[in-house]
DSSP file (Angstrom, degrees, kcal/mol; ACC not computed):
  #  RESIDUE AA STRUCTURE BP1 BP2  ACC     N-H-->O    O-->H-N    N-H-->O    O-->H-N    TCO  KAPPA ALPHA  PHI   PSI    X-CA   Y-CA   Z-CA
    1    1 A K              0   0    0      0, 0.0     2,-0.1     0, 0.0     0, 0.0   0.000 360.0 360.0 360.0 138.4    0.0    0.0    0.0
    2    2 A K        -     0   0    0      1,-0.1     2,-0.0     2,-0.1     0, 0.0  -0.429 360.0-113.2 -78.2 150.5    1.3    3.4   -0.9
    3    3 A S     >  -     0   0    0     -2,-0.1     4,-2.2     1,-0.1     5,-0.2  -0.301  29.9-106.5 -74.7 166.3    2.0    6.1    1.7
    4    4 A L  H  > S+     0   0    0      1,-0.2     4,-2.2     2,-0.2     5,-0.2   0.905 120.2  52.1 -61.7 -42.9   -0.1    9.3    1.9
    5    5 A G  H  > S+     0   0    0      1,-0.2     4,-2.3     2,-0.2    -1,-0.2   0.899 109.7  48.7 -61.6 -41.2    2.7   11.4    0.4
    6    6 A Q  H  > S+     0   0    0      1,-0.2     4,-2.5     2,-0.2    -1,-0.2   0.878 110.1  51.4 -68.0 -37.7    3.1    9.0   -2.5
    7    7 A R  H  X S+     0   0    0     -4,-2.2     4,-2.2     2,-0.2    -1,-0.2   0.893 110.3  49.5 -65.4 -38.5   -0.7    9.0   -3.2
    8    8 A I  H  X S+     0   0    0     -4,-2.2     4,-2.5     2,-0.2    -2,-0.2   0.927 111.7  48.2 -65.7 -44.4   -0.7   12.8   -3.2
    9    9 A V  H  X S+     0   0    0     -4,-2.3     4,-2.3     1,-0.2    -2,-0.2   0.911 111.6  50.2 -62.0 -42.4    2.2   13.0   -5.6
   10   10 A D  H  X S+     0   0    0     -4,-2.5     4,-2.2     1,-0.2    -1,-0.2   0.898 110.8  49.3 -62.4 -40.8    0.6   10.5   -7.9
   11   11 A E  H  X S+     0   0    0     -4,-2.2     4,-2.2     2,-0.2    -2,-0.2   0.906 110.5  50.0 -66.5 -41.3   -2.7   12.5   -7.9
   12   12 A L  H  X S+     0   0    0     -4,-2.5     4,-2.3     1,-0.2    -2,-0.2   0.896 110.9  49.7 -63.9 -39.7   -0.8   15.7   -8.7
   13   13 A K  H  X S+     0   0    0     -4,-2.3     4,-2.8     2,-0.2     5,-0.2   0.896 108.3  54.5 -63.5 -39.7    1.0   14.0  -11.6
   14   14 A H  H  X S+     0   0    0     -4,-2.2     4,-2.1     1,-0.2    -2,-0.2   0.931 111.8  42.8 -59.9 -46.8   -2.4   12.7  -12.8
   15   15 A Y  H  X S+     0   0    0     -4,-2.2     4,-2.6     2,-0.2     5,-0.2   0.869 112.6  53.9 -69.5 -35.8   -3.9   16.2  -12.9
   16   16 A Y  H  X S+     0   0    0     -4,-2.3     4,-2.3     1,-0.2    -2,-0.2   0.952 112.1  43.4 -61.2 -48.8   -0.7   17.7  -14.4
   17   17 A H  H  X S+     0   0    0     -4,-2.8     4,-2.6     2,-0.2    -2,-0.2   0.868 112.7  53.8 -66.2 -35.8   -0.7   15.1  -17.3
   18   18 A G  H  X S+     0   0    0     -4,-2.1     4,-2.1    -5,-0.2    -2,-0.2   0.932 112.0  43.1 -63.1 -46.3   -4.5   15.6  -17.7
   19   19 A F  H  X S+     0   0    0     -4,-2.6     4,-2.3     2,-0.2    -2,-0.2   0.868 113.2  53.5 -68.2 -35.2   -4.2   19.4  -18.1
   20   20 A R  H  X S+     0   0    0     -4,-2.3     4,-2.2    -5,-0.2    -2,-0.2   0.937 111.0  45.1 -64.0 -46.7   -1.1   19.0  -20.3
   21   21 A L  H  X S+     0   0    0     -4,-2.6     4,-2.5     1,-0.2    -2,-0.2   0.877 111.9  52.8 -64.1 -37.2   -3.0   16.6  -22.7
   22   22 A L  H  X S+     0   0    0     -4,-2.1     4,-2.2     2,-0.2    -1,-0.2   0.893 108.4  50.6 -65.4 -38.5   -6.0   18.9  -22.7
   23   23 A W  H  X S+     0   0    0     -4,-2.3     4,-2.1     2,-0.2    -2,-0.2   0.918 110.9  48.4 -64.1 -43.2   -3.8   21.9  -23.6
   24   24 A I  H  X S+     0   0    0     -4,-2.2     4,-1.9     1,-0.2    -2,-0.2   0.921 112.3  49.0 -62.9 -43.6   -2.3   19.9  -26.5
   25   25 A D  H  X S+     0   0    0     -4,-2.5     4,-2.5     1,-0.2    -1,-0.2   0.873 108.3  54.4 -63.0 -37.1   -5.8   18.8  -27.7
   26   26 A T  H  X S+     0   0    0     -4,-2.2     4,-2.2     2,-0.2    -1,-0.2   0.895 107.2  50.0 -65.0 -40.3   -7.0   22.5  -27.5
   27   27 A K  H  X S+     0   0    0     -4,-2.1     4,-1.9     2,-0.2    -1,-0.2   0.899 111.1  49.6 -63.8 -40.1   -4.1   23.6  -29.7
   28   28 A I  H  X S+     0   0    0     -4,-1.9     4,-2.2     1,-0.2    -2,-0.2   0.917 110.7  49.6 -64.2 -43.0   -5.1   20.8  -32.2
   29   29 A A  H  X S+     0   0    0     -4,-2.5     4,-2.7     1,-0.2    -2,-0.2   0.869 107.6  54.6 -64.9 -36.0   -8.7   21.9  -32.1
   30   30 A A  H  X S+     0   0    0     -4,-2.2     4,-2.2     2,-0.2    -1,-0.2   0.907 108.5  48.6 -64.3 -40.6   -7.7   25.5  -32.7
   31   31 A R  H  X S+     0   0    0     -4,-1.9     4,-2.0     2,-0.2    -2,-0.2   0.901 112.0  49.2 -64.4 -40.0   -5.8   24.5  -35.8
   32   32 A M  H  X S+     0   0    0     -4,-2.2     4,-2.4     2,-0.2    -2,-0.2   0.909 110.1  50.8 -65.7 -40.5   -8.8   22.5  -37.0
   33   33 A L  H  X S+     0   0    0     -4,-2.7     4,-2.7     1,-0.2    -2,-0.2   0.896 108.1  53.0 -62.7 -40.0  -11.1   25.4  -36.4
   34   34 A W  H  X S+     0   0    0     -4,-2.2     4,-1.2     1,-0.2    -1,-0.2   0.903 109.6  48.6 -60.4 -42.1   -8.7   27.7  -38.4
   35   35 A R  H  <>S+     0   0    0     -4,-2.0     5,-2.2     2,-0.2    -2,-0.2   0.898 111.4  49.8 -65.7 -39.9   -8.9   25.2  -41.3
   36   36 A I  H ><5S+     0   0    0     -4,-2.4     3,-1.7     1,-0.2    -2,-0.2   0.920 108.7  52.0 -64.4 -43.1  -12.7   25.1  -41.1
   37   37 A L  H 3<5S+     0   0    0     -4,-2.7    -1,-0.2     1,-0.3    -2,-0.2   0.752 106.5  54.9 -67.4 -22.7  -13.0   28.9  -41.1
   38   38 A H  T 3<5S-     0   0    0     -4,-1.2    -1,-0.3    -3,-0.2    -2,-0.2   0.220 125.4 -98.0 -95.9  14.7  -10.8   29.0  -44.2
   39   39 A G  T < 5S+     0   0    0     -3,-1.7    -3,-0.2     1,-0.3    -2,-0.1   0.426  78.7 132.7  92.8  -0.7  -13.1   26.7  -46.2
   40   40 A N      < -     0   0    0     -5,-2.2     2,-0.3    -6,-0.2    -1,-0.3  -0.459  48.6-131.4 -79.9 157.7  -11.3   23.3  -45.8
   41   41 A T        -     0   0    0     -2,-0.1     2,-0.3     0, 0.0    -1,-0.0  -0.785  14.0-129.5-107.0 154.5  -13.2   20.2  -44.8
   42   42 A L        -     0   0    0     -2,-0.3     2,-0.0     1,-0.1   -10,-0.0  -0.740  20.5-117.3-100.5 149.6  -12.3   17.8  -42.1
   43   43 A S     >  -     0   0    0     -2,-0.3     4,-2.7     1,-0.1     5,-0.2  -0.271  36.7-100.1 -73.1 170.6  -12.1   14.0  -42.5
   44   44 A R  H  > S+     0   0    0      1,-0.2     4,-2.3     2,-0.2     5,-0.2   0.913 124.6  48.8 -60.5 -42.9  -14.4   11.9  -40.4
   45   45 A R  H  > S+     0   0    0      1,-0.2     4,-2.2     2,-0.2    -1,-0.2   0.902 112.7  47.7 -64.3 -41.8  -11.6   11.1  -37.9
   46   46 A E  H  > S+     0   0    0      2,-0.2     4,-2.7     1,-0.2    -2,-0.2   0.890 110.7  51.7 -67.0 -38.8  -10.7   14.8  -37.6
   47   47 A R  H  X S+     0   0    0     -4,-2.7     4,-2.3     2,-0.2    -2,-0.2   0.915 111.0  47.4 -64.3 -42.5  -14.4   15.8  -37.1
   48   48 A R  H  X S+     0   0    0     -4,-2.3     4,-2.1     2,-0.2    -2,-0.2   0.898 113.3  48.6 -65.3 -39.6  -14.9   13.2  -34.4
   49   49 A Q  H  X S+     0   0    0     -4,-2.2     4,-2.4     2,-0.2    -2,-0.2   0.905 110.5  51.4 -65.2 -41.4  -11.7   14.4  -32.7
   50   50 A F  H  X S+     0   0    0     -4,-2.7     4,-2.3     1,-0.2    -2,-0.2   0.911 110.9  47.5 -62.2 -43.1  -12.8   18.0  -32.9
   51   51 A L  H  X S+     0   0    0     -4,-2.3     4,-2.3     2,-0.2    -1,-0.2   0.883 111.4  51.2 -66.2 -38.3  -16.2   17.2  -31.4
   52   52 A R  H  X S+     0   0    0     -4,-2.1     4,-2.2     2,-0.2    37,-0.2   0.909 111.1  47.9 -64.3 -41.9  -14.5   15.2  -28.6
   53   53 A I  H  X S+     0   0    0     -4,-2.4     4,-2.1     2,-0.2    -2,-0.2   0.913 111.6  49.5 -66.7 -42.3  -12.1   18.1  -27.8
   54   54 A C  H  X S+     0   0    0     -4,-2.3     4,-1.9     1,-0.2    -1,-0.2   0.907 110.9  50.1 -63.0 -41.0  -15.0   20.6  -27.8
   55   55 A A  H  X S+     0   0    0     -4,-2.3     4,-1.9     1,-0.2    -1,-0.2   0.894 109.1  52.6 -63.6 -39.0  -17.0   18.4  -25.5
   56   56 A D  H  X S+     0   0    0     -4,-2.2     4,-1.1     1,-0.2    -2,-0.2   0.890 107.2  51.7 -63.1 -39.0  -14.0   18.1  -23.2
   57   57 A L  H  X S+     0   0    0     -4,-2.1     4,-0.6     1,-0.2    -1,-0.2   0.877 110.4  48.1 -67.1 -36.2  -13.6   21.9  -23.0
   58   58 A F  H >< S+     0   0    0     -4,-1.9     3,-0.5     1,-0.2    -1,-0.2   0.828 109.5  53.3 -72.5 -30.3  -17.3   22.3  -22.1
   59   59 A R  H 3X S+     0   0    0     -4,-1.9     4,-1.0     1,-0.2    -1,-0.2   0.733  98.1  67.2 -72.1 -21.4  -16.9   19.6  -19.4
   60   60 A L  H 3X S+     0   0    0     -4,-1.1     4,-2.3     1,-0.2    -1,-0.2   0.785  84.8  72.0 -70.5 -27.0  -14.0   21.5  -18.0
   61   61 A V  H <X S+     0   0    0     -4,-0.6     4,-0.9    -3,-0.5    -1,-0.2   0.939 102.6  37.8 -60.1 -52.7  -16.2   24.4  -16.8
   62   62 A P  H  > S+     0   0    0      0, 0.0     4,-0.9     0, 0.0     3,-0.3   0.840 114.4  57.8 -68.6 -27.7  -17.9   22.6  -13.9
   63   63 A F  H >X S+     0   0    0     -4,-1.0     4,-0.9    23,-0.2     3,-0.5   0.870 100.3  57.0 -66.4 -36.1  -14.6   20.9  -13.1
   64   64 A L  H 3X S+     0   0    0     -4,-2.3     4,-2.3     1,-0.2     5,-0.2   0.792  95.7  64.8 -67.1 -27.4  -12.8   24.2  -12.6
   65   65 A V  H 3X S+     0   0    0     -4,-0.9     4,-2.2    -3,-0.3    -1,-0.2   0.895 100.0  52.3 -60.7 -38.7  -15.4   25.2  -10.0
   66   66 A F  H << S+     0   0    0     -4,-0.9     7,-0.3    -3,-0.5    -1,-0.2   0.803 113.1  44.5 -67.6 -28.4  -14.0   22.4   -7.8
   67   67 A L  H  < S+     0   0    0     -4,-0.9    -2,-0.2    -3,-0.2    -1,-0.2   0.811 116.4  44.1 -84.6 -30.6  -10.5   23.7   -8.3
   68   68 A V  H  < S+     0   0    0     -4,-2.3    -2,-0.2     2,-0.1    -3,-0.2   0.903  97.1  75.7 -83.4 -43.4  -11.2   27.4   -7.7
   69   69 A V  S >< S-     0   0    0     -4,-2.2     3,-1.6    -5,-0.2     4,-0.4  -0.550  93.6-109.5 -74.2 127.4  -13.5   27.3   -4.7
   70   70 A P  T 3  S-     0   0    0      0, 0.0    -1,-0.1     0, 0.0    -2,-0.1  -0.304  94.7  -0.3 -60.9 137.5  -11.5   26.6   -1.5
   71   71 A F  T >  S+     0   0    0      1,-0.1     3,-0.8    -4,-0.1     4,-0.2   0.482  97.4 113.2  64.2   6.5  -12.1   23.1    0.0
   72   72 A M  G X   +     0   0    0     -3,-1.6     3,-2.0     1,-0.2     4,-0.3   0.722  57.7  77.1 -76.8 -20.1  -14.5   22.2   -2.7
   73   73 A E  G >  S+     0   0    0     -4,-0.4     3,-0.8     1,-0.3    -1,-0.2   0.713  81.8  68.0 -64.4 -17.5  -12.1   19.5   -4.0
   74   74 A F  G <  S+     0   0    0     -3,-0.8    -1,-0.3     1,-0.2     4,-0.3   0.740  98.3  51.7 -71.1 -21.2  -13.2   17.3   -1.1
   75   75 A L  G <> S+     0   0    0     -3,-2.0     4,-2.4    -4,-0.2    -1,-0.2   0.480  83.4  93.7 -90.1  -4.1  -16.6   17.0   -2.8
   76   76 A L  H <> S+     0   0    0     -3,-0.8     4,-2.4    -4,-0.3     5,-0.2   0.897  81.7  51.9 -59.0 -43.7  -15.1   16.0   -6.2
   77   77 A P  H  > S+     0   0    0      0, 0.0     4,-1.5     0, 0.0    -1,-0.2   0.884 110.6  49.5 -61.1 -35.1  -15.4   12.3   -5.5
   78   78 A V  H  > S+     0   0    0     -4,-0.3     4,-2.0    -3,-0.2    -2,-0.2   0.924 111.4  48.3 -66.9 -43.8  -19.1   12.7   -4.6
   79   79 A A  H  X S+     0   0    0     -4,-2.4     4,-3.1     1,-0.2    -1,-0.2   0.869 109.6  52.9 -65.2 -35.7  -19.7   14.7   -7.8
   80   80 A L  H  < S+     0   0    0     -4,-2.4    -1,-0.2     2,-0.2    -2,-0.2   0.828 107.6  51.6 -70.1 -30.3  -18.0   12.1   -9.9
   81   81 A K  H  < S+     0   0    0     -4,-1.5    -2,-0.2    -5,-0.2    -1,-0.2   0.898 116.3  40.6 -68.7 -39.9  -20.2    9.4   -8.4
   82   82 A L  H  < S+     0   0    0     -4,-2.0    -2,-0.2     1,-0.3    -3,-0.2   0.887 131.6  25.2 -74.3 -39.6  -23.3   11.4   -9.3
   83   83 A F    ><  +     0   0    0     -4,-3.1     3,-1.6    -5,-0.2    -1,-0.3  -0.767  68.6 176.9-126.6  83.2  -22.0   12.6  -12.7
   84   84 A P  T 3  S+     0   0    0      0, 0.0     3,-0.4     0, 0.0    -1,-0.1   0.737  78.9  54.1 -65.2 -23.2  -19.5   10.1  -14.0
   85   85 A N  T 3  S+     0   0    0      1,-0.2     4,-0.1     4,-0.0    -5,-0.1   0.139  78.1 101.6 -96.0  21.3  -19.0   11.8  -17.3
   86   86 A M    <   +     0   0    0     -3,-1.6   -23,-0.2    -6,-0.1    -1,-0.2   0.845  63.4  78.6 -75.1 -33.5  -18.1   15.2  -15.8
   87   87 A L  S    S-     0   0    0     -3,-0.4   -27,-0.1    -4,-0.2     5,-0.1  -0.480  90.2-106.7 -77.1 144.5  -14.3   14.9  -16.2
   88   88 A P    >   -     0   0    0      0, 0.0     3,-1.8     0, 0.0     4,-0.2  -0.296  33.6-109.5 -61.9 156.4  -12.7   15.6  -19.6
   89   89 A S  G >  S+     0   0    0      1,-0.3     3,-1.1   -37,-0.2    -2,-0.1   0.732 114.5  67.4 -64.9 -21.8  -11.5   12.5  -21.4
   90   90 A T  G 3  S+     0   0    0      1,-0.2    -1,-0.3   -72,-0.1   -69,-0.1   0.669  97.0  55.5 -72.7 -14.0   -7.8   13.5  -20.8
   91   91 A F  G <  S+     0   0    0     -3,-1.8    -1,-0.2   -73,-0.1     2,-0.2   0.430  82.8 110.0 -95.8  -0.8   -8.3   12.9  -17.1
   92   92 A E    <   -     0   0    0     -3,-1.1     2,-0.2    -4,-0.2    -3,-0.0  -0.544  57.8-146.3 -78.6 139.2   -9.5    9.3  -17.4
   93   93 A T     >  -     0   0    0     -2,-0.2     4,-1.5     1,-0.1     3,-0.2  -0.514  29.5-104.3 -93.5 169.9   -7.3    6.6  -16.2
   94   94 A K  T  4 S+     0   0    0      1,-0.2    -1,-0.1     2,-0.2     3,-0.1   0.872 122.7  52.1 -62.3 -36.3   -7.1    3.2  -17.8
   95   95 A S  T  4 S+     0   0    0      1,-0.2    -1,-0.2     2,-0.2    -3,-0.0   0.805 106.9  53.0 -71.6 -28.1   -9.1    1.7  -15.0
   96   96 A K  T  4        0   0    0     -3,-0.2    -1,-0.2     1,-0.2    -2,-0.2   0.805 360.0 360.0 -75.8 -29.4  -11.8    4.3  -15.3
   97   97 A K     <        0   0    0     -4,-1.5    -1,-0.2    -3,-0.1    -2,-0.2   0.512 360.0 360.0 -65.5 360.0  -12.3    3.6  -19.1
């Protein structure tokens, strides 16, 4: 069993990697939006990826409330039990999928 300090470090790494992946996805979506606005069409795979990224960005709004409001992060597990699809896809672990 992991110590408390190790679990905290693992959780911080998880959120760091989740936000990093979300940032990379956001840059990709911005490039796709630029292509759409200039008259290009997206392939089926690109369109599905673009929709997934946009959905992730909209899911991030209620998630940020838990990070901004002090001590609200303690209610995050309860909110995830009530609304399992609340987290963006970049924050999902292999076991959660």
